[in-house]
N, C-alpha and C positions, 0 to 999 in steps of 0.2 A: 876626465874626459862626464858628461852625463850619461845617467843609462833611466832603460824604461823599463820598470819593474811593475809587473801585470797577474794582481789578485787574480790569477785564471778561474777555476769553483766557478762555473755557472757566467764567466762572459762575456758577452754574445759581441763584442767587439775585437775577438782577438785577432781575425786576419787582417784588417784596417792597423789596428796597433801595428805591428810586424809588417806590410807594405812602408806605414811610415817611418818609424824606424830606421826600415834598411834607406828607402829617401836622401832622408837623414843624418842615411852611417852613425847610428846609437846603438847600440847593442842594446837587443831586447831579449831578461829574463821573464822567462813564462813562469808561476808556483801555483805547485796544485794541490791535491791528497789524491791517496793511491783510489778513489774511487774515482778520481774523475783526470787518468795519466798521459798525457795529451804528447805528443812531440811536431813539434812545428819547424819547417823547414825556415831560417833564416831568425832563430830565434834558440835558446839554450832551458832546458826544461829543466826544472828544479822538481822533484818529487816527495816528499815529506809525508811523513806517517797520517793514518787520518786521525780525525781527532779533531775538535773544541778547540781552532783558532791557530794547530798547528798553523796552518798557513799563513796567519797571522804574522807569526813569531816568529817565520825566517825569514820571513821579510822587510819587515822591522829593520832589524838586524841587517839587514844588507846597507837598509838603507845610507847616501851619502847625499852633504850637502846639493841643494839643484838637482836630487835623479827625483825624475816625473814616476808616480807612482798611477796604475790605473785600477779601481776601487770605488764599490758601490757600500763597499763596508767605512758606515761615519765613523766608528770607534780605530779603526785601521787608520785612516782620512788624520784627526786628528793626530796617531800618532807621527805618521810621515809629517805633518806638521811642524809639529815640536822640533822633530831635525832635521829642518828645513829644508822636507821635498817640495812636491808638485801635484799635489796630492788631484785629479781629476775623476770625475765620476761615468762609466757607462756610458752617456747625454751630452757630452762634455762642458758638466759643472766644474766649474774650479772648485777645491773647497779652500777657505781662505781662513785669517786668521777674525774678522769676523763675519763668518755664516755659519762657521762647525763647532760653536755654544746652543747654535737654536736648532741644529739639524738633532745635534745628542739629543738636545731635550725631546723636542719632537719624538727621534724613538725609546728614550724613555718614559715617556705619555703613552704610545701604543704599548709599550710592553706590561703596562701597570694592567692600562682595557684588555691586554693577552689576557694575565696572570688572572684578571678577578673576572672569566668568565667568557670575557665580551669578541666580537670578532670586527673586525675591516676586511676591508676590500683592501684584494689581492693586486698586484702590479695591471697595467691597461697593454694589450699584446702588443709589443715594441715596431716601430715604424720605420719607415724608410728615412723620417724628416730626425730623427730621435741617431739613428748613426753617420745623420747625412753633420749633423750638429755633434757628434763626437767629433768625428772625420777635422771640423771645421778648427778646433779645438784646441784638438791636437795638434794640427801644425801649423796655428799662430801659436802655440808655446809652446814649440820645437823652431819654428824659426826667431823668437825671440832670446835663445838660447846664445 
């Protein structure tokens, strides 16, 4: 059975994900570190030690073929794809083998700019349309299972 795994640290669509998981009768697992510890009705929560990529490693080790992974981390999305998971971001964009290399390259370029002392714009304020786009994409993904 497909499971929805959520990289829950800083995820803005946790409630929407749980609601859809319950609607489609899919297990939902929130994985967070001790700095973001949370418990939500309708989902299992796994709390891991605080540390660089600690959540990512626990999440990747749980992915089975066909599991849905909610993350905004391109590196985690790439690992999910390698395990034949179905990664999707908080705005509803599906990560695919066709777009992940470009996203990772853009992330690498941004890291180089920051290391050189450059500054980049932060993300814009989240909109209701982004949440609606996520719900629509996740609903379509769940329906296709």
